[in-house]
Backbone bond lengths (Angstrom), bond angles and torsions (degrees), N, CA, C in turn:
res aa  C-N    CA-C-N  psi(-1)  N-CA   C-N-CA  omega(-1)  CA-C   N-CA-C  phi
1 M - - - 1.391 - - 1.575 109.92 -
2 K 1.406 115.20 134.16 1.420 117.68 -178.51 1.446 114.44 -64.77
3 N 1.309 115.63 143.27 1.566 121.83 175.38 1.349 110.13 -54.29
4 E 1.432 120.94 108.87 1.266 125.93 -179.43 1.554 114.85 -61.49
5 A 1.275 122.19 -36.89 1.277 128.74 -179.71 1.573 114.45 -59.13
6 C 1.363 111.92 -37.51 1.393 125.76 -178.32 1.505 112.45 -85.71
7 S 1.315 119.11 -34.01 1.461 118.36 -164.36 1.583 107.50 -100.55
8 R 1.239 124.31 -16.92 1.345 128.91 -172.12 1.615 109.98 -66.20
9 Q 1.409 113.89 123.97 1.536 113.91 -172.84 1.443 101.93 -81.42
10 H 1.358 114.65 154.60 1.433 126.52 -175.52 1.339 104.18 -97.95
11 E 1.363 116.20 111.36 1.549 125.59 -176.73 1.530 114.08 39.22
12 G 1.306 117.51 48.21 1.344 123.11 175.73 1.560 111.17 83.62
13 H 1.202 122.89 -2.51 1.491 125.34 178.90 1.488 110.12 -89.58
14 P 1.227 126.00 120.23 1.533 126.80 179.19 1.501 116.96 -65.95
15 A 1.336 114.39 152.12 1.413 116.21 169.17 1.409 105.92 -89.02
16 V 1.363 120.67 146.19 1.453 118.91 -168.64 1.613 107.32 -140.49
17 A 1.309 113.54 143.70 1.532 120.13 171.84 1.400 106.00 -133.76
18 V 1.352 115.92 148.44 1.408 126.00 -179.96 1.404 114.18 -131.71
19 M 1.376 117.73 117.45 1.519 120.98 -178.28 1.476 115.22 -141.29
20 Q 1.273 116.33 163.31 1.352 124.16 171.77 1.529 115.32 -64.61
21 P 1.265 128.17 154.01 1.490 122.68 174.72 1.501 108.15 -82.65
22 Y 1.215 119.58 153.72 1.525 128.67 179.03 1.469 106.60 -141.81
23 L 1.317 110.16 160.74 1.460 114.36 179.22 1.518 111.70 -99.22
24 F 1.368 116.23 116.52 1.462 124.40 -170.51 1.524 113.39 35.30
25 P 1.409 111.74 63.54 1.445 119.54 177.86 1.613 112.38 -59.19
26 Y 1.357 111.28 171.69 1.457 116.40 176.25 1.436 117.14 -72.61
27 I 1.331 124.39 171.05 1.337 128.48 -167.48 1.517 114.25 -59.50
28 G 1.472 118.55 -28.98 1.341 116.57 -175.17 1.516 112.35 -67.53
29 Y 1.372 119.66 -27.99 1.487 123.38 172.58 1.420 109.51 -48.92
30 W 1.333 114.77 -54.62 1.525 119.55 -173.13 1.400 114.73 -72.70
31 Q 1.375 116.36 -22.95 1.459 119.80 167.34 1.500 114.22 -67.69
32 L 1.333 116.21 -33.78 1.449 120.43 179.56 1.564 107.24 -66.86
33 I 1.433 111.66 -42.06 1.445 112.15 176.98 1.454 119.92 -63.07
34 S 1.313 108.38 -34.50 1.518 117.22 174.25 1.522 111.89 -61.23
35 A 1.368 120.55 -29.47 1.369 125.17 -156.05 1.737 102.50 -89.16
36 V 1.359 112.29 -9.74 1.484 117.19 -168.32 1.506 110.10 -123.98
37 D 1.404 115.42 164.11 1.554 122.76 172.63 1.503 110.36 -86.14
38 V 1.555 113.05 -38.10 1.312 111.98 -173.71 1.666 104.14 -132.52
39 F 1.265 112.26 134.99 1.445 122.68 -170.93 1.644 103.70 -116.25
40 V 1.249 116.84 107.27 1.567 116.42 175.71 1.480 110.26 -96.01
41 V 1.273 115.18 133.31 1.302 127.31 174.09 1.499 120.18 -102.51
42 Y 1.297 119.05 118.46 1.407 119.51 -176.06 1.522 117.39 -68.86
43 D 1.300 124.12 125.58 1.364 129.71 171.78 1.511 110.17 -112.56
44 N 1.291 118.63 -31.07 1.418 114.09 -176.75 1.557 111.53 -109.25
45 I 1.263 105.37 63.73 1.546 117.35 171.68 1.438 108.18 -136.71
46 K 1.274 113.17 150.84 1.521 121.44 -175.29 1.513 111.70 -58.59
47 Y 1.368 118.48 131.81 1.366 128.08 170.65 1.570 108.71 -68.54
48 T 1.338 121.46 131.18 1.506 129.77 -177.80 1.390 106.00 -113.35
49 K 1.435 118.60 119.57 1.409 123.74 179.51 1.503 117.30 -61.81
50 K 1.405 113.65 -33.72 1.453 115.24 -178.93 1.406 122.27 -87.92
51 G 1.544 113.45 -3.39 1.387 122.93 176.66 1.479 117.22 -70.88
52 W 1.280 113.80 -163.97 1.370 121.30 177.65 1.433 120.11 -108.99
53 I 1.364 117.60 14.83 1.590 124.15 -173.81 1.441 111.29 -56.09
54 N 1.178 119.47 -47.10 1.535 117.16 -172.58 1.476 113.78 -119.98
55 R 1.381 113.43 23.48 1.474 118.99 -178.97 1.586 112.81 -149.69
56 N 1.206 120.30 158.76 1.442 122.15 176.21 1.585 109.61 -160.52
57 R 1.265 115.64 -166.46 1.487 120.94 -174.92 1.395 112.83 -120.55
58 M 1.377 119.19 142.93 1.415 126.07 -176.48 1.600 104.75 -135.58
59 L 1.247 113.98 161.47 1.581 120.67 177.53 1.493 110.28 -85.14
60 V 1.271 123.08 124.34 1.354 126.77 167.56 1.459 114.67 -141.91
61 N 1.349 109.24 125.81 1.508 114.67 -169.10 1.578 119.22 58.06
62 R 1.357 115.15 33.32 1.457 122.85 -175.47 1.565 114.54 71.74
63 S 1.302 114.94 9.21 1.523 116.31 176.24 1.470 112.41 -125.03
64 D 1.223 125.28 163.76 1.446 130.49 172.62 1.471 113.00 -69.75
65 A 1.248 118.21 133.58 1.463 126.25 177.66 1.568 112.91 -133.66
66 V 1.344 121.53 136.26 1.428 120.90 177.91 1.450 112.81 -83.47
67 F 1.420 113.50 134.07 1.465 117.03 170.03 1.537 109.72 -120.99
68 S 1.284 124.87 163.51 1.302 126.09 -172.53 1.617 110.42 -164.80
69 V 1.380 110.49 160.28 1.450 109.26 165.83 1.537 107.50 -110.80
70 P 1.419 114.62 137.25 1.443 112.11 -172.06 1.430 110.22 -84.43
71 L 1.496 110.64 156.87 1.443 122.19 -177.68 1.490 111.83 -110.74
72 A 1.445 112.03 156.04 1.412 117.44 167.64 1.491 114.55 -72.56
73 R 1.256 118.35 148.90 1.453 122.94 175.63 1.503 110.49 -46.26
74 G 1.355 120.72 138.98 1.304 128.43 174.92 1.419 118.67 -165.45
75 S 1.360 124.06 158.14 1.419 134.70 -177.88 1.651 102.75 -53.76
76 D 1.349 106.42 145.47 1.542 115.57 174.99 1.563 108.33 -72.75
77 F 1.293 115.15 -9.34 1.572 116.39 -172.49 1.465 109.45 -103.53
78 L 1.413 116.58 2.70 1.596 113.12 -173.58 1.467 100.67 -79.59
79 D 1.489 108.71 156.57 1.437 119.71 165.21 1.582 111.11 -68.83
80 I 1.348 107.52 165.72 1.440 118.38 168.84 1.628 111.61 -49.37
81 R 1.341 111.23 -50.56 1.478 117.21 -179.18 1.486 115.98 -62.64
82 D 1.251 117.18 -19.40 1.382 122.60 -178.08 1.623 113.24 -95.72
83 R 1.309 117.88 2.32 1.487 118.12 176.13 1.425 109.57 -100.15
84 E 1.440 113.73 156.30 1.510 119.43 -179.57 1.496 110.03 -121.94
85 L 1.231 119.77 166.19 1.433 129.77 172.33 1.459 103.96 -73.72
86 A 1.324 120.31 152.75 1.363 123.73 -179.88 1.524 111.85 -69.12
87 G 1.235 121.87 141.58 1.505 125.09 -172.72 1.622 111.07 -63.66
88 D 1.290 115.90 -26.55 1.549 116.20 176.52 1.477 111.11 -101.95
89 H 1.368 118.55 21.89 1.491 121.18 171.57 1.476 110.86 -61.09
90 D 1.311 119.35 124.55 1.440 124.39 175.68 1.476 107.55 -120.92
91 P 1.340 120.24 112.00 1.383 122.67 -173.00 1.654 107.23 -69.90
92 R 1.222 121.16 -16.92 1.390 122.11 -179.06 1.568 108.72 -63.93
93 K 1.217 120.47 -32.50 1.503 125.77 179.16 1.492 110.04 -63.56
94 L 1.209 114.13 -52.43 1.555 114.70 -174.03 1.651 104.18 -75.58
95 L 1.383 120.93 -35.10 1.503 118.44 169.20 1.450 112.49 -52.95
96 G 1.433 120.56 -45.59 1.449 117.48 178.21 1.498 112.99 -65.14
97 R 1.319 122.26 -23.88 1.404 119.99 -177.66 1.556 104.31 -75.22
98 F 1.286 120.32 -41.59 1.374 121.19 179.54 1.430 113.82 -64.46
99 E 1.401 117.48 -41.02 1.358 123.27 177.42 1.577 111.21 -61.85
100 A 1.270 115.74 -44.17 1.497 114.57 -178.91 1.494 110.81 -69.12
101 A 1.313 114.80 -33.97 1.517 115.71 -177.19 1.530 111.53 -76.35
102 Y 1.342 124.63 -31.00 1.400 124.18 -172.94 1.545 113.21 -122.89
103 A 1.162 123.39 10.50 1.339 120.26 -178.33 1.522 117.76 -59.36
104 R 1.237 117.21 -23.17 1.536 125.68 171.67 1.402 116.60 -93.61
105 A 1.261 119.01 -0.17 1.497 126.05 177.58 1.585 110.61 -63.99
106 P 1.292 121.15 142.50 1.412 122.73 -176.44 1.564 111.05 -55.46
107 Q 1.363 118.62 -38.89 1.516 124.48 -160.80 1.554 105.04 -109.12
108 F 1.365 119.82 15.63 1.510 127.13 -174.82 1.571 104.10 -57.05
109 A 1.295 118.26 -51.32 1.430 118.76 -170.96 1.643 115.77 -68.06
110 A 1.418 110.07 -17.38 1.465 123.08 176.71 1.499 111.42 -85.44
111 T 1.286 112.58 -32.20 1.508 121.39 -168.02 1.412 115.77 -100.03
112 F 1.267 117.39 -36.81 1.459 121.65 -175.04 1.545 115.91 -57.73
113 P 1.391 116.27 -37.49 1.441 118.06 -177.58 1.629 106.56 -61.91
114 L 1.361 118.77 -37.42 1.362 115.82 177.64 1.571 116.60 -60.69
115 V 1.394 111.27 -43.97 1.427 114.98 176.92 1.456 111.63 -59.21
116 E 1.377 119.41 -38.04 1.443 126.61 178.77 1.657 105.37 -61.68
117 R 1.280 116.28 -49.85 1.419 116.36 -169.38 1.729 108.67 -62.91
118 V 1.369 105.86 -36.77 1.544 109.62 177.43 1.484 111.38 -69.54
119 L 1.235 118.39 -49.38 1.489 117.65 -165.91 1.529 110.11 -82.80
120 R 1.376 120.53 -14.44 1.456 121.80 173.16 1.462 114.72 -92.84
121 Q 1.316 117.68 14.41 1.500 123.14 177.73 1.527 107.76 -55.73
122 P 1.332 125.63 138.85 1.377 123.95 176.80 1.515 114.54 -80.13
123 E 1.425 112.32 -7.74 1.550 120.49 -176.24 1.648 105.78 -67.08
124 R 1.393 107.38 130.45 1.539 113.80 174.38 1.509 116.56 -104.77
125 N 1.262 111.38 -11.57 1.484 114.60 175.90 1.555 111.60 -80.22
126 L 1.354 117.15 126.55 1.513 122.15 -174.84 1.471 111.22 -48.51
127 F 1.260 118.74 -56.16 1.566 117.46 -178.73 1.427 110.91 -59.00
128 G 1.312 120.99 -51.07 1.423 122.83 179.77 1.451 115.69 -53.32
129 F 1.434 118.95 -41.25 1.358 125.86 178.60 1.616 109.72 -68.55
130 L 1.335 119.16 -40.39 1.408 119.60 178.19 1.482 114.63 -73.37
131 H 1.354 119.33 -33.19 1.443 121.87 174.08 1.391 108.61 -66.24
132 G 1.350 119.30 -44.89 1.490 115.76 179.78 1.461 113.78 -64.38
133 S 1.332 120.91 -26.81 1.462 123.99 177.22 1.415 108.78 -69.52
134 I 1.348 124.62 -40.35 1.350 129.40 -175.68 1.495 108.24 -70.68
135 V 1.247 124.99 -45.28 1.436 133.39 173.98 1.498 109.67 -56.95
136 E 1.296 112.49 -50.94 1.539 115.83 177.75 1.570 112.78 -60.83
137 T 1.220 117.91 -42.53 1.448 123.44 -173.60 1.632 109.44 -78.28
138 C 1.265 116.10 -26.77 1.502 123.67 175.24 1.580 100.82 -68.92
139 R 1.279 119.64 -49.95 1.530 123.29 -179.30 1.538 108.98 -53.84
140 H 1.327 118.25 -45.68 1.379 126.78 -173.38 1.526 105.54 -64.62
141 L 1.279 117.72 -46.98 1.470 128.75 -178.79 1.512 117.45 -68.20
142 G 1.399 112.75 -21.98 1.435 119.54 -170.72 1.537 115.36 76.24
143 L 1.264 119.05 24.93 1.478 119.23 -173.77 1.607 101.72 -91.50
144 A 1.372 110.23 135.44 1.534 119.07 -172.52 1.468 112.77 -103.61
145 A 1.286 126.42 6.50 1.473 125.04 -177.07 1.588 104.29 -64.12
146 R 1.290 111.88 150.89 1.437 119.83 172.26 1.494 111.14 -78.85
147 I 1.327 125.64 136.28 1.355 131.62 -169.07 1.483 103.00 -116.15
148 L 1.409 111.49 108.55 1.504 119.65 176.42 1.490 117.30 -106.03
149 V 1.254 126.34 156.46 1.432 132.33 -178.76 1.609 103.45 -96.37
150 S 1.273 113.31 124.29 1.566 111.32 -176.24 1.645 116.43 -52.77
151 S 1.318 115.14 -43.16 1.434 124.40 -173.47 1.523 106.39 -61.61
152 E 1.423 117.52 -28.32 1.416 123.63 -171.63 1.464 115.82 -90.32
153 V 1.385 115.10 -0.55 1.420 123.42 175.18 1.475 117.61 -77.35
154 A 1.284 119.77 92.28 1.422 124.89 -172.84 1.545 113.47 -63.69
155 G 1.298 111.72 139.20 1.461 116.69 178.64 1.494 111.42 92.41
156 A 1.284 122.54 -9.50 1.453 122.35 177.56 1.471 110.30 -89.12
157 D 1.354 119.31 147.52 1.441 129.40 177.88 1.533 106.79 -83.89
158 H 1.316 120.51 101.28 1.471 123.79 -176.94 1.505 115.56 -77.39
159 G 1.443 112.42 -10.59 1.391 115.11 -173.73 1.668 110.39 -93.45
160 L 1.237 117.13 0.91 1.470 125.53 175.42 1.604 109.00 -81.95
161 R 1.278 110.69 158.89 1.367 119.16 177.97 1.619 112.83 -128.24
162 G 1.426 110.92 166.54 1.436 113.16 173.03 1.653 111.05 64.27
163 S 1.266 108.25 -147.13 1.469 118.32 -175.17 1.592 111.66 -66.12
164 E 1.370 112.98 -32.05 1.434 116.40 174.63 1.418 113.44 -60.67
165 R 1.288 117.97 -43.83 1.467 120.14 173.37 1.496 117.65 -56.90
166 V 1.420 113.04 -47.23 1.409 117.62 173.72 1.487 114.68 -57.09
167 L 1.335 116.75 -45.43 1.406 122.58 177.55 1.551 114.17 -57.14
168 S 1.284 113.11 -42.59 1.470 118.66 178.98 1.557 112.82 -61.06
169 L 1.476 117.07 -41.39 1.294 117.80 169.51 1.451 116.22 -61.58
170 C 1.361 114.87 -41.04 1.515 119.26 178.55 1.598 107.14 -56.97
171 R 1.347 117.41 -50.00 1.492 115.34 178.50 1.416 112.80 -57.26
172 A 1.263 120.28 -52.01 1.524 124.62 -177.67 1.570 110.27 -54.56
173 L 1.168 113.91 -34.46 1.549 118.05 178.59 1.562 117.37 -91.17
174 G 1.360 114.82 1.04 1.391 122.96 -177.35 1.513 115.51 63.46
175 A 1.342 121.17 26.13 1.433 126.21 179.33 1.554 118.62 -76.63
176 R 1.250 117.26 138.43 1.434 121.13 -179.08 1.530 106.39 -114.66
177 R 1.329 114.52 -0.18 1.491 115.49 178.65 1.570 109.36 -140.12
178 Y 1.234 115.57 134.78 1.524 116.06 -178.42 1.440 102.21 -130.35
179 V 1.382 112.19 133.63 1.448 118.05 -179.50 1.532 112.83 -126.78
180 N 1.332 122.77 131.94 1.298 127.30 -173.93 1.523 115.28 -128.81
181 A 1.351 116.33 159.91 1.574 119.04 179.15 1.596 103.32 -63.86
182 I 1.431 110.04 155.50 1.397 118.89 -171.21 1.591 112.05 -64.79
183 G 1.320 112.38 -18.12 1.606 114.13 178.87 1.515 109.53 -70.80
184 G 1.362 117.15 -7.71 1.460 120.52 -174.74 1.610 109.47 -85.37
185 T 1.323 121.46 -2.73 1.462 124.51 178.69 1.396 112.55 -56.76
186 A 1.267 116.07 -28.64 1.462 118.55 -175.44 1.460 109.84 -97.50
187 L 1.310 122.37 2.60 1.550 124.94 -178.66 1.526 106.91 -110.49
188 Y 1.311 116.73 -34.27 1.549 120.64 -171.75 1.392 114.59 -123.53
189 A 1.379 115.86 138.00 1.493 123.09 176.16 1.365 114.51 -106.56
190 K 1.440 125.03 130.78 1.265 129.62 179.75 1.471 113.16 -53.47
191 E 1.371 117.47 -39.77 1.530 120.92 -179.04 1.551 110.47 -60.14
192 D 1.328 117.93 -42.43 1.516 124.31 -179.65 1.592 103.92 -59.96
193 F 1.299 120.99 -50.11 1.429 112.32 179.69 1.437 118.54 -73.04
194 A 1.338 118.31 -28.98 1.563 120.89 176.42 1.422 106.60 -62.87
195 A 1.353 125.29 -41.77 1.395 129.67 174.15 1.567 114.85 -47.65
196 S 1.131 115.20 -32.66 1.568 126.00 174.93 1.472 115.58 -93.67
197 G 1.320 119.87 -0.11 1.342 123.47 174.07 1.542 109.15 90.38
198 V 1.274 122.00 10.77 1.525 124.68 -178.70 1.519 112.72 -115.04
199 S 1.337 114.82 124.90 1.398 119.34 175.55 1.536 110.00 -74.96
200 L 1.430 113.85 149.36 1.491 115.00 -175.29 1.479 105.26 -121.57
201 Q 1.298 122.39 135.21 1.469 130.12 177.39 1.399 114.05 -131.04
202 F 1.261 125.26 164.50 1.410 127.69 173.38 1.528 111.70 -135.52
203 V 1.293 115.30 141.27 1.585 123.44 178.28 1.509 105.94 -90.24
204 R 1.322 113.72 115.66 1.478 122.75 179.56 1.491 100.40 -111.39
205 S 1.354 117.67 108.43 1.392 124.45 170.80 1.517 120.61 -59.29
206 R 1.401 122.16 134.94 1.385 120.69 170.87 1.507 113.80 -81.76
207 P 1.214 118.43 151.01 1.569 120.14 175.43 1.533 105.47 -50.84
208 F 1.416 111.07 133.04 1.537 114.39 170.58 1.556 107.68 -132.02
209 E 1.203 113.27 100.35 1.530 116.99 -174.57 1.488 113.89 -106.64
210 Y 1.308 117.41 133.74 1.488 115.74 177.05 1.602 107.70 -146.36
211 P 1.356 116.68 174.65 1.442 124.90 -169.55 1.557 108.25 -70.94
212 Q 1.268 119.21 137.14 1.545 121.87 177.91 1.386 105.28 -130.19
213 F 1.331 124.29 80.55 1.531 125.07 179.59 1.418 111.09 54.55
214 G 1.236 119.60 28.00 1.561 117.98 168.57 1.529 115.25 84.29
215 G 1.302 118.76 -2.10 1.506 122.65 177.21 1.474 112.65 -91.83
216 D 1.308 111.43 177.86 1.536 117.62 176.93 1.512 105.94 -56.98
217 F 1.346 114.91 144.95 1.566 119.04 176.47 1.421 108.51 -70.61
218 V 1.348 114.09 132.07 1.543 123.23 174.30 1.568 100.20 -105.54
219 P 1.341 119.22 115.71 1.487 120.11 179.75 1.514 112.23 -83.67
220 W 1.387 115.34 171.29 1.471 123.46 165.84 1.386 112.33 56.42
221 L 1.369 123.83 37.35 1.372 125.42 172.42 1.471 106.75 -84.18
222 S 1.329 115.11 -177.51 1.419 123.41 174.32 1.616 120.24 -56.87
223 I 1.162 121.87 146.34 1.600 122.71 -177.52 1.550 102.51 -54.94
224 V 1.286 124.81 -17.12 1.299 124.02 -166.84 1.523 104.27 -75.77
225 D 1.485 115.15 -43.08 1.378 125.06 175.08 1.588 111.31 -53.22
226 V 1.306 112.83 -50.72 1.559 119.75 177.28 1.463 108.10 -53.88
227 L 1.380 121.58 -54.06 1.511 121.34 -176.19 1.533 107.06 -66.51
228 M 1.179 126.30 -25.71 1.460 121.04 -173.16 1.528 109.88 -72.10
229 F 1.363 113.68 -34.98 1.423 115.50 -178.49 1.456 123.50 -103.80
230 N 1.251 115.85 0.67 1.492 128.43 -177.49 1.511 117.15 -130.00
231 P 1.231 119.56 128.36 1.571 117.93 -179.94 1.615 109.68 -60.12
232 L 1.259 110.88 144.73 1.515 120.11 -171.12 1.517 112.32 -50.65
233 A 1.305 114.45 -43.14 1.502 114.73 177.22 1.467 114.91 -62.12
234 Q 1.226 118.33 -34.19 1.536 122.82 176.61 1.574 108.95 -66.35
235 V 1.264 113.66 -44.09 1.634 119.64 178.01 1.521 104.94 -67.08
236 Q 1.245 121.50 -40.67 1.431 115.55 178.01 1.513 116.61 -62.16
237 E 1.381 114.28 -42.19 1.465 122.99 176.56 1.560 107.35 -56.04
238 C 1.331 118.95 -47.85 1.451 120.14 -177.48 1.383 113.47 -61.88
239 I 1.501 112.52 -37.60 1.513 115.84 -173.95 1.551 106.62 -72.56
240 D 1.296 119.88 -37.40 1.427 126.53 -179.55 1.552 115.90 -68.60
241 A 1.363 109.45 -39.91 1.585 112.76 -173.59 1.416 115.40 -128.88
242 G 1.359 123.45 -5.34 1.358 124.66 -179.55 1.450 126.06 -81.01
243 Y 1.384 107.82 35.39 1.539 113.11 -176.17 1.552 103.60 -150.62
244 D 1.337 112.27 170.05 1.507 120.81 173.45 1.401 106.89 -122.39
245 L 1.491 114.26 147.28 1.570 115.65 169.60 1.569 105.28 -97.33
246 V 1.275 114.35 126.43 1.563 119.64 179.14 1.563 107.30 -121.08
């Protein structure tokens, strides 16, 4: 059951979050989706090489290791929606890595089909691929927020940047509450949002530690790691209630 204190619309106005798309992001990303009614995914924002858009971390031999989907060559100034997966990308290679890493995990049989559905998508456009992965993972996790694409939000000024861009999206959607990941505390000020009639809150994840093949716990890995070691109902409970709004 979705956290009522987080999801309840204020007088018919939705709670909104806006984020870049990522490949199988950590549990806090899904807690953010759980905390809102409308989740807007940026497609018309610059792709950043050093970010986590098309890569994340998994557990390999009790240590963290990066996994990624390769991209075709492209200008550093292209938006996410203008990037493509590499022509020689073969999902079987990455699926093989996941299988080798997690075949002995207690929830492998329940989780690996999700990984297969995401990685075997025929979509070659980067944003389309990531958007599909978010929608598919939300379905697996039972998350009910509406997923919107930023460039398709009518009435928003897509030429703005930073908090002004976010506020423009909030106004276009009729939002009175905006929720961001905890890392945004250095980027956004509650006073700036309040001046526009929008309350600002941040999702702060509580520690969620679980056994990982008997080694020292490696935190903040991909949601795939969480799902491989924990029953789906337990993961859903953590996503729904394992965070604080500050």
